[in-house]
C-alpha positions in Angstrom: -55.6 90.8 44.9 -59.2 89.7 44.5 -61.5 89.7 47.5 -64.7 87.8 48.3 -68.0 89.4 48.9 -70.7 87.4 50.7 -74.4 88.3 51.4 -77.5 86.5 52.3 -80.8 86.3 50.4 -83.8 83.9 50.8 -83.9 80.7 48.8 -86.6 81.8 46.4 -84.6 85.0 45.5 -81.5 82.9 45.0 -83.3 80.3 42.8 -85.0 83.0 40.6 -81.7 84.9 40.2 -80.0 81.7 39.2 -82.6 81.0 36.6 -82.3 84.5 35.2 -78.5 84.4 35.1 -78.6 81.0 33.5 -81.0 82.2 30.8 -78.4 84.9 30.0 -75.5 82.4 29.9 -74.1 83.7 33.2 -73.8 82.8 36.8 -75.0 84.8 39.8 -71.3 85.4 40.5 -70.9 86.9 37.1 -74.0 89.1 37.6 -72.8 90.2 41.0 -69.3 90.9 39.8 -70.7 93.0 36.9 -73.0 95.0 39.3 -70.1 95.5 41.7 -67.9 96.8 38.9 -70.6 99.1 37.6 -71.1 100.5 41.1 -67.3 101.0 41.5 -67.2 102.9 38.1 -70.1 105.1 39.2 -68.2 105.9 42.4 -65.0 106.7 40.5 -67.0 109.2 38.4 -68.6 110.8 41.5 -65.2 111.0 43.2 -63.6 112.5 40.0 -66.4 115.1 39.8 -66.1 115.9 43.5 -62.4 116.5 43.0 -63.0 118.7 40.0 -65.6 120.7 41.8 -63.4 121.2 44.8 -60.6 122.4 42.6 -63.0 124.9 40.9 -64.2 126.2 44.2 -60.7 126.6 45.5 -59.7 128.5 42.3 -62.6 130.8 42.8 -61.6 131.5 46.4 -58.0 132.0 45.3 -59.2 134.7 42.8 -61.1 136.4 45.6 -58.1 136.2 47.9 -55.8 137.7 45.3 -58.3 140.4 44.3 -58.5 139.0 40.7 -62.2 138.1 41.0 -64.7 140.1 38.9 -68.2 140.4 40.4 -71.2 140.9 38.1 -74.5 142.5 39.1 -77.4 140.0 39.2 -79.3 141.8 36.5 -76.3 141.9 34.2 -75.7 138.1 34.8 -79.3 137.4 33.9 -79.0 139.4 30.7 -75.8 137.7 29.7 -77.3 134.3 30.3 -80.4 135.2 28.3 -78.2 136.2 25.4 -76.1 133.0 25.6 -79.3 130.9 25.6 -80.7 132.8 22.6 -77.4 132.3 20.7 -77.5 128.5 21.5 -81.1 128.3 20.3 -80.2 130.1 17.1 -77.4 127.6 16.4 -79.7 124.6 17.0 -82.5 126.1 14.9 
């Protein structure tokens, strides 16, 4: 079911927007619809990422709770990351 969205702008803004939309072969409604759909797509991506991140955090806590987690010293983690970065740079170069 489609729904209607209404908002108010001043006459000058409306007139200028109509001119721009017309020059693109569209109407203000078309432009507003496109913008609304783009915003909705962006929100879907954000929601999807939030769900993925929440799942990853929950998996990490599950590993801690089940004593499967492996903890790495900070200095060892820094060294490992430096090695990974160096390998990536070598592949690109």
